[in-house]
Every structure is written in structure tokens, then in C-alpha cells.
C-alpha positions as CSV (number, residue, x, y, z in Angstrom):
1,X,-23.2,-22.4,30.7
2,X,-21.0,-21.0,33.1
3,X,-18.0,-22.5,31.1
4,X,-19.6,-21.5,27.5
5,X,-19.7,-17.6,29.0
6,X,-16.1,-18.0,30.2
7,X,-14.9,-19.2,26.9
8,X,-16.7,-16.6,25.0
9,X,-14.9,-14.2,26.9
10,X,-11.6,-15.7,25.9
11,X,-12.9,-15.5,22.2
12,X,-13.7,-11.9,22.6
13,X,-10.1,-11.2,24.1
14,X,-8.6,-12.9,21.1
15,X,-10.8,-11.2,18.6
16,X,-9.5,-7.9,20.0
17,X,-5.7,-9.1,19.7
18,X,-3.5,-6.8,17.5
19,X,-2.8,-8.4,14.2
20,X,0.6,-9.5,14.6
21,X,-0.1,-11.4,17.7
22,X,-3.2,-12.9,16.0
23,X,-0.9,-14.1,13.3
24,X,1.1,-16.1,15.9
25,X,-1.8,-17.2,17.4
26,X,-3.4,-18.7,14.1
27,X,-0.1,-20.5,13.4
28,X,0.0,-22.0,16.8
29,X,-3.6,-23.1,16.9
30,X,-3.4,-24.2,13.4
31,X,-0.6,-26.5,14.4
32,X,-2.6,-27.8,17.5
33,X,-5.7,-28.3,15.1
34,X,-3.8,-30.9,13.2
35,X,-3.2,-33.2,16.2
36,X,-5.3,-36.2,16.1
37,X,-6.7,-38.2,18.8
38,X,-4.3,-41.0,18.3
39,X,-1.2,-38.7,18.7
40,X,-2.4,-37.3,22.2
41,X,0.3,-38.7,24.6
42,X,-1.3,-40.1,28.1
43,X,0.7,-40.7,31.1
44,X,0.6,-44.2,32.5
45,X,-2.0,-43.1,35.2
46,X,-4.3,-41.6,32.4
47,X,-4.0,-45.0,30.4
48,X,-4.9,-46.8,33.5
49,X,-8.0,-44.7,34.1
50,X,-9.1,-44.9,30.5
51,X,-8.9,-48.7,30.8
52,X,-10.7,-48.8,34.1
53,X,-13.6,-46.5,32.6
54,X,-13.6,-48.5,29.5
55,X,-14.3,-51.7,31.5
56,X,-17.1,-49.9,33.6
57,X,-18.9,-48.5,30.5
58,X,-18.7,-52.3,28.9
59,X,-20.1,-53.5,32.2
60,X,-22.9,-50.9,32.3
61,X,-24.1,-51.5,28.8
62,X,-24.2,-55.3,29.4
63,X,-26.3,-54.7,32.7
64,X,-29.1,-52.5,30.9
65,X,-30.4,-48.9,31.1
66,X,-30.7,-48.5,34.7
67,X,-27.0,-49.2,35.2
68,X,-26.2,-46.8,32.4
69,X,-28.0,-44.0,34.1
70,X,-26.2,-44.6,37.4
71,X,-22.9,-44.5,35.9
72,X,-23.5,-41.6,33.7
73,X,-24.6,-39.5,36.7
74,X,-21.2,-40.5,38.6
75,X,-19.1,-40.0,35.6
76,X,-20.9,-36.5,34.9
77,X,-20.1,-35.4,38.7
78,X,-16.4,-36.6,38.4
79,X,-16.1,-34.9,35.1
80,X,-17.7,-31.7,36.5
81,X,-15.5,-31.8,39.5
82,X,-12.1,-32.3,37.5
83,X,-13.0,-29.3,35.3
84,X,-13.6,-27.0,38.5
85,X,-10.4,-28.0,39.9
86,X,-8.8,-27.0,36.5
87,X,-7.7,-30.7,36.0
88,X,-9.1,-30.6,32.3
89,X,-7.0,-33.6,31.3
90,X,-8.9,-35.9,33.8
91,X,-12.2,-34.1,32.8
92,X,-11.9,-34.9,29.2
93,X,-11.2,-38.9,30.0
94,X,-14.4,-38.8,32.0
95,X,-16.6,-37.0,29.5
96,X,-15.1,-39.3,26.8
97,X,-16.2,-42.4,28.6
98,X,-19.5,-40.5,29.2
99,X,-20.0,-40.2,25.6
100,X,-19.3,-43.7,25.2
101,X,-22.5,-44.5,27.3
102,X,-24.6,-41.8,25.8
103,X,-23.4,-40.9,22.4
104,X,-26.2,-38.8,21.1
105,X,-26.5,-36.4,24.0
106,X,-25.8,-32.7,22.3
107,X,-25.1,-31.1,26.0
108,X,-22.5,-33.6,26.8
109,X,-20.9,-33.2,23.3
110,X,-20.8,-29.4,24.0
111,X,-19.0,-30.0,27.5
112,X,-16.6,-32.2,25.8
113,X,-15.5,-29.8,23.2
114,X,-15.3,-27.2,25.7
115,X,-12.8,-29.1,27.9
116,X,-10.6,-29.9,24.6
117,X,-10.5,-26.2,23.9
118,X,-9.2,-25.4,27.5
119,X,-6.1,-27.8,26.6
120,X,-5.6,-26.4,23.1
121,X,-6.8,-29.6,21.4
122,X,-8.7,-27.3,18.7
123,X,-8.7,-29.9,16.0
124,X,-10.7,-32.5,18.1
125,X,-13.0,-29.7,19.6
126,X,-13.7,-28.5,16.0
127,X,-14.8,-31.8,14.9
128,X,-17.0,-32.3,17.7
129,X,-18.7,-29.0,17.4
130,X,-19.1,-29.1,13.5
131,X,-21.0,-32.3,13.8
132,X,-23.1,-30.8,16.8
133,X,-23.8,-27.6,14.8
134,X,-24.9,-29.4,11.6
135,X,-27.2,-31.8,13.5
136,X,-28.9,-29.4,15.7
137,X,-30.2,-26.8,13.2
138,X,-27.3,-24.1,13.8
139,X,-27.6,-24.0,17.4
140,X,-26.4,-20.6,18.2
141,X,-24.4,-21.3,21.4
142,X,-22.5,-24.1,19.5
143,X,-22.0,-21.7,16.4
144,X,-20.6,-19.0,18.7
145,X,-18.0,-21.4,20.0
146,X,-17.3,-23.1,16.7
147,X,-16.7,-19.5,15.1
148,X,-14.3,-18.5,18.0
149,X,-12.3,-21.8,17.0
150,X,-12.3,-21.0,13.3
151,X,-11.1,-17.5,14.2
152,X,-8.4,-18.8,16.4
153,X,-6.9,-21.2,13.9
154,X,-7.1,-18.7,11.1
155,X,-10.1,-19.9,9.3
156,X,-11.8,-16.5,9.0
157,X,-14.1,-17.4,6.1
158,X,-15.7,-20.2,8.2
159,X,-15.9,-18.2,11.1
160,X,-17.8,-15.3,9.2
161,X,-19.9,-17.8,7.6
162,X,-21.1,-19.2,10.9
163,X,-21.5,-15.6,12.5
164,X,-23.7,-14.6,9.5
165,X,-25.9,-17.7,10.0
166,X,-26.5,-17.0,13.5
167,X,-27.2,-13.4,12.7
168,X,-29.9,-14.3,10.0
169,X,-31.4,-16.8,12.6
170,X,-32.1,-13.8,14.7
171,X,-31.8,-15.7,17.9
172,X,-30.6,-14.7,21.3
173,X,-27.1,-14.9,20.5
174,X,-27.4,-12.7,17.6
175,X,-25.8,-9.4,19.1
176,X,-22.7,-11.4,20.1
177,X,-22.5,-13.0,16.6
178,X,-22.6,-9.5,15.2
179,X,-19.8,-8.3,17.4
180,X,-17.6,-11.1,16.6
181,X,-18.2,-10.7,13.0
182,X,-17.4,-7.1,13.1
183,X,-14.2,-8.0,14.9
184,X,-13.3,-10.5,12.4
185,X,-13.8,-7.9,9.7
186,X,-11.7,-5.4,11.6
187,X,-8.7,-7.8,11.9
188,X,-8.8,-8.6,8.1
189,X,-9.2,-4.8,7.7
190,X,-12.7,-5.0,5.8
191,X,-13.8,-2.0,7.4
192,X,-16.7,-1.3,4.9
193,X,-18.0,-4.8,5.7
194,X,-17.9,-4.2,9.3
195,X,-19.6,-0.9,9.2
196,X,-22.4,-2.4,7.2
197,X,-22.8,-5.3,9.5
198,X,-23.1,-2.6,12.4
199,X,-25.8,-0.7,10.8
200,X,-27.8,-3.9,9.9
201,X,-27.4,-5.2,13.4
202,X,-28.2,-2.1,15.1
203,X,-31.6,-1.7,13.3
204,X,-32.4,-5.2,14.6
205,X,-32.0,-4.7,18.4
206,X,-32.5,-2.0,21.1
207,X,-28.5,-2.2,21.9
208,X,-27.8,0.7,19.8
209,X,-25.3,1.8,22.4
210,X,-23.3,-1.2,21.7
211,X,-23.1,-0.8,18.1
212,X,-22.4,3.1,18.1
213,X,-19.2,2.0,20.3
214,X,-18.0,-0.4,17.7
215,X,-18.7,2.3,15.0
216,X,-16.3,4.4,17.2
217,X,-13.7,1.8,17.3
218,X,-13.7,1.5,13.5
219,X,-13.5,5.2,13.3
220,X,-10.2,5.2,15.3
221,X,-9.1,2.4,13.1
222,X,-9.5,4.9,10.0
223,X,-8.0,7.6,12.0
224,X,-11.0,9.6,12.6
225,X,-10.5,10.4,16.1
226,X,-13.2,13.2,16.0
227,X,-15.9,11.2,14.5
228,X,-14.9,8.5,17.1
229,X,-15.4,11.0,20.1
230,X,-18.9,11.7,18.7
231,X,-19.9,8.0,18.5
232,X,-18.6,7.2,22.0
233,X,-20.5,10.3,23.5
234,X,-23.7,9.2,21.5
235,X,-23.2,5.5,22.8
236,X,-23.1,7.0,26.5
237,X,-26.0,9.0,25.9
238,X,-28.1,6.2,25.1
239,X,-26.7,4.0,27.7
240,X,-24.9,6.3,30.4
241,X,-23.7,3.0,32.3
242,X,-21.8,1.5,29.4
243,X,-18.2,1.8,30.7
244,X,-16.3,0.8,27.5
245,X,-17.6,3.7,25.8
246,X,-16.4,6.1,28.3
247,X,-13.0,4.3,28.5
248,X,-12.5,4.9,24.6
249,X,-13.5,8.2,24.9
250,X,-11.0,9.0,27.6
251,X,-8.4,7.3,25.7
252,X,-9.0,9.5,22.7
253,X,-9.1,12.6,24.8
254,X,-5.8,11.6,26.4
255,X,-4.0,11.1,23.1
256,X,-5.2,14.5,22.1
257,X,-3.4,15.7,25.2
258,X,-6.9,16.6,26.7
259,X,-6.1,14.8,30.1
260,X,-8.6,17.3,32.0
261,X,-11.4,16.7,29.7
262,X,-10.7,12.8,30.1
263,X,-10.8,12.9,34.0
264,X,-14.2,15.0,33.8
265,X,-15.7,12.4,31.4
266,X,-14.6,9.6,34.0
267,X,-15.8,11.5,36.9
268,X,-19.3,12.1,35.3
269,X,-19.6,8.4,34.5
270,X,-18.7,7.5,38.1
271,X,-21.3,9.9,39.4
272,X,-23.8,7.5,38.1
273,X,-21.7,4.1,38.9
274,X,-19.2,4.8,41.4
275,X,-18.1,1.0,41.6
276,X,-17.1,0.8,37.8
277,X,-13.6,-1.0,38.4
278,X,-12.2,-0.2,35.0
279,X,-13.4,3.5,34.8
280,X,-11.9,4.0,38.6
281,X,-8.4,2.7,37.2
282,X,-8.6,5.0,34.4
283,X,-9.4,8.1,36.4
284,X,-6.5,7.3,38.8
285,X,-4.2,7.1,36.0
286,X,-5.2,10.4,34.5
287,X,-5.0,12.1,37.7
288,X,-1.6,11.0,38.2
289,X,-0.9,12.6,34.9
290,X,-2.3,15.5,36.0
291,X,-0.1,15.4,39.1
292,X,-3.3,15.5,41.5
293,X,-2.8,12.7,43.9
294,X,-5.1,14.3,46.5
295,X,-8.0,14.1,44.2
296,X,-7.1,10.6,43.2
297,X,-7.3,9.3,46.9
298,X,-11.1,8.8,47.2
299,X,-11.2,6.7,44.0
300,X,-8.1,4.6,45.0
301,X,-9.9,3.8,48.4
302,X,-13.0,2.8,46.4
303,X,-10.8,0.4,44.4
304,X,-9.4,-1.2,47.6
305,X,-12.8,-1.6,49.1
306,X,-13.7,-3.4,46.0
307,X,-10.6,-5.5,45.8
308,X,-8.9,-5.5,49.1
309,X,-6.8,-8.4,47.9
310,X,-4.9,-6.0,45.6
311,X,-1.8,-5.5,47.6
312,X,-0.1,-3.2,45.0
313,X,-3.3,-0.9,45.2
314,X,-3.1,-0.6,48.8
315,X,0.6,0.3,48.8
316,X,-0.2,2.9,46.1
317,X,-2.9,4.3,48.7
318,X,-0.4,4.4,51.3
319,X,2.1,6.4,49.4
320,X,-0.6,8.7,48.3
321,X,-1.5,9.4,51.7
322,X,2.2,10.1,52.4
323,X,2.3,12.9,49.9
324,X,-0.7,14.6,51.2
325,X,0.6,14.1,54.9
326,X,-2.1,11.9,55.9
327,X,0.5,9.9,57.9
328,X,-1.7,8.1,60.2
329,X,-3.8,6.7,57.6
330,X,-0.8,5.8,55.7
331,X,0.8,3.7,58.7
332,X,-2.6,2.0,59.0
333,X,-2.4,0.8,55.3
334,X,1.4,-0.3,55.6
335,X,0.8,-2.2,58.8
336,X,-2.0,-4.1,56.9
337,X,0.5,-4.9,54.2
338,X,3.1,-6.0,56.6
339,X,0.7,-8.5,57.9
340,X,0.2,-9.8,54.5
341,X,4.0,-9.7,53.6
342,X,5.9,-9.7,56.6
343,X,9.4,-9.6,55.2
344,X,8.7,-7.0,52.5
345,X,11.6,-4.4,52.6
346,X,9.6,-1.9,50.9
347,X,6.7,-1.9,53.5
348,X,9.1,-1.9,56.3
349,X,11.1,0.9,54.7
350,X,7.9,3.2,54.3
351,X,6.9,2.3,57.8
352,X,10.5,3.5,58.8
353,X,9.9,6.7,56.7
354,X,6.5,7.2,58.3
355,X,7.5,7.1,61.9
356,X,10.5,9.2,61.0
357,X,8.2,11.8,59.7
358,X,6.0,11.9,62.8
359,X,9.3,11.9,64.9
360,X,8.7,8.5,66.4
361,X,12.2,7.8,65.9
362,X,12.7,4.6,68.0
363,X,9.9,3.0,66.0
364,X,11.4,4.1,62.7
365,X,14.8,2.7,63.6
366,X,13.2,-0.6,64.6
367,X,11.5,-1.0,61.2
368,X,14.7,0.1,59.3
369,X,16.8,-2.5,61.2
370,X,14.7,-5.3,59.9
371,X,15.7,-4.8,56.4
372,X,18.2,-7.4,55.4
373,X,21.4,-6.7,53.6
374,X,21.0,-8.3,50.1
375,X,17.8,-5.8,49.7
376,X,18.0,-2.7,47.3
377,X,16.5,-0.9,50.5
378,X,19.2,-1.8,52.9
379,X,21.6,1.1,51.9
380,X,18.8,3.6,52.2
381,X,17.8,2.3,55.4
382,X,21.1,2.7,57.1
383,X,21.3,6.4,55.7
384,X,18.0,6.9,57.3
385,X,19.0,5.4,60.6
386,X,22.2,8.0,60.5
387,X,20.1,10.7,59.9
388,X,17.8,10.2,62.6
389,X,20.6,9.6,65.1
390,X,22.0,12.9,63.4
391,X,18.9,14.9,64.3
392,X,19.0,13.8,67.9
393,X,22.8,14.4,68.2
394,X,22.4,17.9,66.9
395,X,19.8,18.8,69.6
396,X,22.4,17.7,72.2
397,X,25.5,18.5,70.4
398,X,24.8,22.2,70.2
399,X,25.2,22.3,74.2
400,X,27.5,19.2,74.9
401,X,29.7,17.8,72.2
402,X,30.6,14.7,74.5
403,X,26.7,13.9,75.2
404,X,26.2,10.1,74.9
405,X,23.7,10.8,72.0
406,X,26.4,12.3,69.9
407,X,28.8,9.5,70.7
408,X,26.2,7.1,69.6
409,X,25.7,8.9,66.3
410,X,29.5,9.1,65.6
411,X,30.2,5.5,66.6
412,X,27.4,4.2,64.5
413,X,28.2,6.0,61.2
414,X,31.7,5.1,61.5
415,X,31.1,1.6,62.1
416,X,28.9,1.1,59.3
417,X,31.5,3.0,57.1
418,X,33.9,0.4,58.0
419,X,31.4,-2.4,57.6
420,X,29.9,-1.4,54.2
421,X,32.5,0.4,52.1
422,X,29.8,1.4,49.6
423,X,28.2,3.6,52.3
424,X,31.4,5.3,53.5
425,X,30.9,8.4,51.1
426,X,27.3,9.1,52.0
427,X,27.7,8.5,55.9
428,X,30.8,10.4,55.9
429,X,28.9,13.3,54.3
430,X,26.2,13.0,57.1
431,X,29.0,13.3,59.7
432,X,30.1,16.8,58.0
433,X,26.4,17.8,58.0
434,X,26.3,17.0,61.5
435,X,29.4,19.5,62.5
436,X,28.3,22.1,60.1
437,X,24.8,22.2,61.8
438,X,26.4,22.7,65.2
439,X,28.9,25.0,63.5
440,X,32.1,23.1,64.1
441,X,33.2,24.0,60.4
442,X,36.9,22.9,60.9
443,X,35.7,19.2,62.0
444,X,33.1,19.4,59.3
445,X,36.0,20.3,56.5
446,X,38.1,17.3,58.1
447,X,35.2,14.9,57.8
448,X,34.5,15.9,54.0
449,X,38.0,16.2,53.0
450,X,38.8,12.7,54.3
451,X,36.5,11.5,51.5
452,X,38.3,12.8,48.5
453,X,39.7,9.7,47.4
454,X,36.3,7.7,47.5
455,X,34.7,6.6,44.5
456,X,31.8,9.0,43.6
457,X,33.4,12.2,45.2
458,X,32.2,14.7,42.9
459,X,31.3,18.2,41.9
460,X,28.5,18.3,44.4
461,X,31.1,17.2,47.1
462,X,33.6,19.7,46.3
463,X,30.8,22.5,46.0
464,X,29.6,21.4,49.8
465,X,33.5,21.6,50.7
466,X,33.7,25.1,49.6
467,X,30.7,26.2,51.5
468,X,32.3,25.0,54.5
469,X,35.6,26.9,53.9
470,X,33.2,30.0,53.3
471,X,31.4,29.6,56.6
472,X,34.8,29.0,58.3
473,X,35.9,32.3,56.8
474,X,38.7,30.7,54.5
475,X,37.3,32.6,51.6
476,X,40.4,32.1,49.6
477,X,40.3,28.2,49.7
478,X,36.5,28.3,49.1
479,X,37.0,30.5,45.9
480,X,39.9,28.0,44.7
481,X,37.5,25.1,45.0
482,X,34.6,27.0,43.1
483,X,37.0,28.3,40.4
484,X,38.4,24.7,40.1
485,X,34.8,23.6,39.6
486,X,34.1,26.2,37.1
487,X,37.2,25.4,35.2
488,X,36.1,21.8,34.4
489,X,32.3,22.9,34.1
490,X,31.7,26.5,33.3
491,X,27.9,25.6,33.0
492,X,27.6,24.5,36.8
493,X,24.8,26.6,38.0
494,X,25.6,26.1,41.7
495,X,29.2,27.2,41.5
496,X,28.2,30.2,39.6
497,X,25.6,31.2,42.1
498,X,28.1,30.6,45.0
499,X,30.6,32.6,43.6
500,X,28.3,35.6,42.9
501,X,26.4,35.2,46.4
502,X,30.0,35.2,47.9
503,X,31.1,38.3,46.0
504,X,27.8,40.1,46.9
505,X,27.9,39.2,50.6
506,X,31.2,41.0,50.5
507,X,30.2,43.9,48.3
508,X,32.9,42.7,46.0
509,X,32.6,43.7,42.3
510,X,28.7,43.7,42.2
511,X,28.5,43.9,38.3
512,X,30.8,40.7,38.2
513,X,28.6,39.0,40.7
514,X,25.5,40.0,38.7
515,X,26.8,38.2,35.7
516,X,27.5,35.0,37.6
517,X,24.1,35.1,39.4
518,X,22.3,36.1,36.1
519,X,24.0,33.0,34.3
520,X,23.0,30.4,37.3
521,X,19.4,31.8,36.9
522,X,19.4,31.0,33.0
523,X,20.7,27.6,34.0
524,X,18.3,27.0,36.4
525,X,15.2,29.3,36.4
526,X,13.3,27.1,38.8
527,X,16.1,26.9,41.5
528,X,14.7,28.9,44.6
529,X,18.3,29.3,46.1
530,X,19.6,30.8,42.9
531,X,16.5,33.0,42.7
532,X,17.1,34.2,46.1
533,X,20.7,35.3,45.2
534,X,19.3,37.3,42.1
535,X,16.7,39.0,44.6
536,X,19.4,39.8,47.2
537,X,21.5,41.5,44.5
538,X,18.7,43.7,43.7
539,X,18.2,44.5,47.2
540,X,21.8,45.3,47.8
541,X,21.9,47.6,44.8
542,X,18.6,49.5,45.9
543,X,16.0,47.8,43.5
544,X,13.5,46.8,46.2
545,X,10.6,46.0,44.0
546,X,12.6,43.7,41.8
547,X,14.3,42.2,44.9
548,X,10.8,41.5,46.4
549,X,9.6,39.9,43.1
550,X,12.5,37.5,42.8
551,X,12.5,36.6,46.5
552,X,8.8,35.9,46.5
553,X,9.6,33.5,43.6
554,X,12.3,31.9,45.5
555,X,9.8,31.4,48.4
556,X,7.2,29.8,46.2
557,X,9.7,27.2,45.3
558,X,11.4,26.7,48.7
559,X,9.1,27.4,51.4
560,X,11.2,26.1,54.3
561,X,14.5,27.9,54.2
562,X,15.7,30.1,56.8
563,X,17.7,32.6,54.7
564,X,15.0,33.1,52.2
565,X,12.3,33.8,54.7
566,X,14.7,36.1,56.4
567,X,15.4,38.0,53.3
568,X,11.9,38.5,52.8
569,X,11.3,40.0,56.2
570,X,14.1,42.3,55.6
571,X,12.6,43.4,52.4
572,X,8.9,43.8,53.9
573,X,10.8,45.8,56.7
574,X,12.5,48.1,54.3
575,X,9.0,48.8,52.5
576,X,7.7,49.3,56.1
577,X,5.1,46.4,55.8
578,X,5.7,45.5,59.2
579,X,2.8,42.8,59.3
580,X,4.5,40.7,56.4
581,X,8.1,41.5,57.9
582,X,7.0,39.8,61.5
583,X,5.1,36.9,59.4
584,X,8.2,36.1,57.6
585,X,10.5,36.4,60.8
586,X,8.3,33.9,62.2
587,X,8.8,31.8,59.1
588,X,12.4,31.9,59.6
589,X,12.2,31.1,63.1
590,X,10.2,27.9,62.0
591,X,12.9,27.0,59.6
592,X,15.8,27.6,62.0
593,X,18.0,24.5,62.8
594,X,20.2,25.7,65.6
595,X,20.0,27.6,68.8
596,X,22.0,30.4,67.3
597,X,19.5,30.9,64.4
598,X,16.7,30.9,66.8
599,X,18.5,33.6,68.8
600,X,19.0,35.7,65.8
601,X,15.6,35.7,64.5
602,X,14.1,36.2,68.1
603,X,16.4,39.4,68.3
604,X,15.2,40.7,65.0
605,X,11.4,40.1,66.1
606,X,12.2,42.0,69.3
607,X,13.7,44.8,67.3
608,X,10.6,44.8,65.2
609,X,8.4,44.8,68.5
610,X,10.5,47.6,69.8
611,X,9.8,49.5,66.6
612,X,6.1,48.8,66.9
613,X,6.1,50.7,70.2
614,X,7.7,53.7,68.8
615,X,5.5,53.5,65.4
616,X,2.2,52.8,67.1
617,X,0.2,49.5,67.5
618,X,-2.0,50.3,64.3
619,X,1.2,50.0,62.1
620,X,2.4,46.7,63.2
621,X,0.0,43.9,64.7
622,X,1.4,41.5,67.1
623,X,0.3,38.5,65.0
624,X,-0.8,37.9,61.3
């Protein structure tokens, strides 16, 4: 019975295959059906086994019924064991010998046919099942299997005839026969016949939810999605735990671009049946479409509990935890994965990233260093190590440029640049960034300029170089580079913003600066830095409310920028909203990267506190 149920599932899958795929299957199966018993080639070991079994069968028949009974039991056990081990060819040989001992046993004939099906010998299986079906009064179990073979080899009329006979008989397999018949009609596009069958069958059983579901599937096939949705909902109303109906309902809603409604349908179902694996899969996918990973996490956790062997699912959960900053839980997941796949570069990489995020730098480096050279994560692992070493070097380099940590960083990046030429541009840019952060702009310019001949040095690098010249107060050189970028690409939003903001800071030709910045905003409306430039223009030209509106937009887009936070504080100070001014000076302090920036903000906060003493404590609270 277990094997029959397994085969029925395979039949169901084949019946739901799209038509083009079915045509290929029919052609392939028809060819296999033509294979006769005599043409099936056997290996020498199989031939030897057949000869030995034939000899034992002949001896048992000579010795009488008791010997036949003993050998039959032995052969059945060996046939079943071979089938359990998926050694279907051997199983067939044992069943074949068994049928020579007891040729009139229906159950053995059925088992023999099922084993033939498993190895694709449809023609032989069909012959056996046809005989069995005719001789045992349209036995419904046999009929379903036979109908499945007919369907697989393209004999639709024969399969439909068998299914109709089972339905007429009204036995325990009537519902399955109805569904298979409907699917056969769907494949051949006999939709009217399919609908009539569903109505008739639905009136003969209490499984009306099942037939409403298939009516919905046919409605979809006819292009009536609104009708299909109603049918799927009716199916669910009758049987709230029938998950195929909610999955189809969700698919229709998603196709109609109603992902939120699909999510709510899945959620409602899972409230009744929290462990419904297919629905859990669907709700996770729809939440990803809605960009709501936080909401998806409990469902992914349930999925991993149901199937702890699904490593890809665990990986996804680990990545979700990173997105919502649940780093300890993410580490735990990736450590579990590492036990399963100790050499996985992807797992090692994310463990490195996680430890970097939690500032456990030595541990992070140890994971990155385990990634091998021939892996796609190798390049990024070197970059990550360089960035970690840079963070450490910046801390010490602001006070002592000759510190051991600074030397270690410079030596590492230079050595790796020589060892791996493809990393030279990226690692050289990191060195430039280090010198920029400690405000040694001259060395930063030297480091970046030395990379001009490297493949991949492009507009972004030129733009960065211009910003370094600007910070080093070589405004002429900075503008030359930016104008060169704009000559090549007048639509470069960053270059336009750079030029406009530079002019703004120098109070130089503000109308032209506004033109540059406004064009940059048009090209990149969701760039927080460019929005900040527009806001700062409004501030410089006395339009404080407009300035506040734009820089608040900038802050919403980039919530960790020192300059934007400082600009907001300045505007709130101008508007005499001292509480919010203080709040954003503190945000600027959190976003500061250097001691000089921290000292600057500390001075601004002190000035604000001094003003508080003059204005009075009620106007400016000490904290917000």
C-alpha cells in the first residue's frame, strides 16, 4: 500500500505537468512501452541470479506445497528488501521468480507491475495491470495505477475510460478517480467535460472543498481570476485546513499585485495550522516581496524547526537576523552551519562579517583568513580584513602615525596589492581613505593618484580625488577634475553636486550653484547627500523652512552622516528650537569619525549649553 500511495503521488504530479512537458513525457513513455520482455538487457550478475532462481523454483515445485510456501516467503522478503533499498531491477527479478511459484496471486502481480513502473518498463507493467484489472472486477486500486500509465504514455481515452469506470463503481477510490479524470480533461482542454465531472463528483461526496478547489483551477485556466478567487475562498470556508486552496488564492492575489492581501490570507491560514510547510514557504516569499524581513523571521524559524536539515533555509534565517541586527542569533545559526559544512566560504565570510559588526575584530579576521584563494569570497575577505585593520589604524594614527598598528595596516594592504594585482585598486583606495580620515590629505592624494593607470580607475575615483584636493584646499585642482568629469558626462549627479556645494561653501555665484545642485537632485532625488546640499543652499539664502524640509529628507535617507546631523542642528538652532538642536549635535557626535570632529561638536554643544544658561533652563533641556 505504501508503494501504491507513492506511485499515485507521481501520477498526480505527471497529470499536473504543463502540456509541452506532457507531450515529451508521452513520446518518451510510448517508446518505453514498446520495449518487450525479451529485449530488456540484463547484466551477467542478473543473468546468474535469474538462472539460480529458476533452478530453486523448479526444485520447490517438485518437492511440493510446503517447499513452495517456504521459498515464496523468502523471495517476497528479498524482493521487498531490494525495493526498499531502491534496487528495483533486483526486486523485479525476485518478484518475477515469485510469480512463477504463485502465478495467480493478485497482490504479487500488482507489486511486480509497480516495480516495473519504477524502472520505466511501462509496456510490461501495462500488460500485467490490464490482465489484473479485467480479472478482478475493475479493482479500483489497480485501475488508478493503470489509468496513470495510460495517461503517461499518451493513451488519454483509455485512461479516461478507466477513471469513469471507477467513478461509476462508487468505491473508496472514486474521489481520486474524479480528480485524475478532471486533470486529464484539463490537459486535453476539455474544460466543459471537466466542469461537469466536478459537479457530478461533488454531489456524491462530502469533499466539496476539494471539488471547489479544482473548479477554481479550471476558472483560472479559462482566464476568470475573479471567479477563481471566489471558488478558492469557498473551498477554504468549507475546509479551513485545505492548504492547496490558500496557496492558489495567494498566487492569484500576487498576480493581481495584491501581495499584502496574499500575505493576510496566508497569515490567517497559519493561525489555524502553524506548521503547514507549503504555506510557510509562500508567506516567507511574499514578505520578501513586501520587503518585510522582520515579519518573515518567525515563519522561517518555524520552517527550520520542521526541517532542520535544510541548510539553505538556515542560511536565509541567519541573513535575516543580520538585517534586523540580531547578531548573536545570527552567529549561532552560522556556527551551526559551519559544523555541517566546515569549508563553506560563504558561511566563513558571514561569520567574519558578524564579528566585524560586533567589533570582535580578531575573530572576524580569523574567519576571513580561512577563505581559500580560488573562492569568489576571497577578494572581499581581503578587503574586509583591510577595512578592519584600517579602523584600528585610524584610532592610533590620529595620535601617532608611526604606531605599530598603523604600520601593520599599511604593510598588509601593500603586500596584498603586490601579491594580488586585481586587488591593487581597491586596497589602494582604502589606504587613501585611511589618510583622509586622519586628515593627511596630501598622502591620501598621493595614494589615490598612484592608481590612475590601474584598470577600473574611473569617474568615481576621479570624483574622490577631487574631494581630497578640495579638503586639502587646492580648489583649483579639485574643480579641474570635476569639470573634466562633467565634460565627459554632463549627467553625473555627484560631480554636479560637488561643484554646486563647493561654490556654495565659498559663497561663489550662488545662482549657478543652485542650478548644479537642482540638476543633481533631479537625477538622484533619493540621494541624501544631494538633498542635504539643496537644503544647505536654502539655509545660506535665508529660506529656513525650505532648508529644514530638505535636510530632514536627507536625514531620513542617511541617518548616520556627520555633516547632515550638524546641518540639522544648525537650522534648529536658527529656529530657536534648542532641544532639537541639541539632539542633532548629539547625533553628529555619534556619527563623528575623528577626534577633530568630536572636539568640534563638543564645542558646539558647550556653546549651546552656555546659551541655555543665558536664555533660561526651560528653553533648552539638558537632554531629549
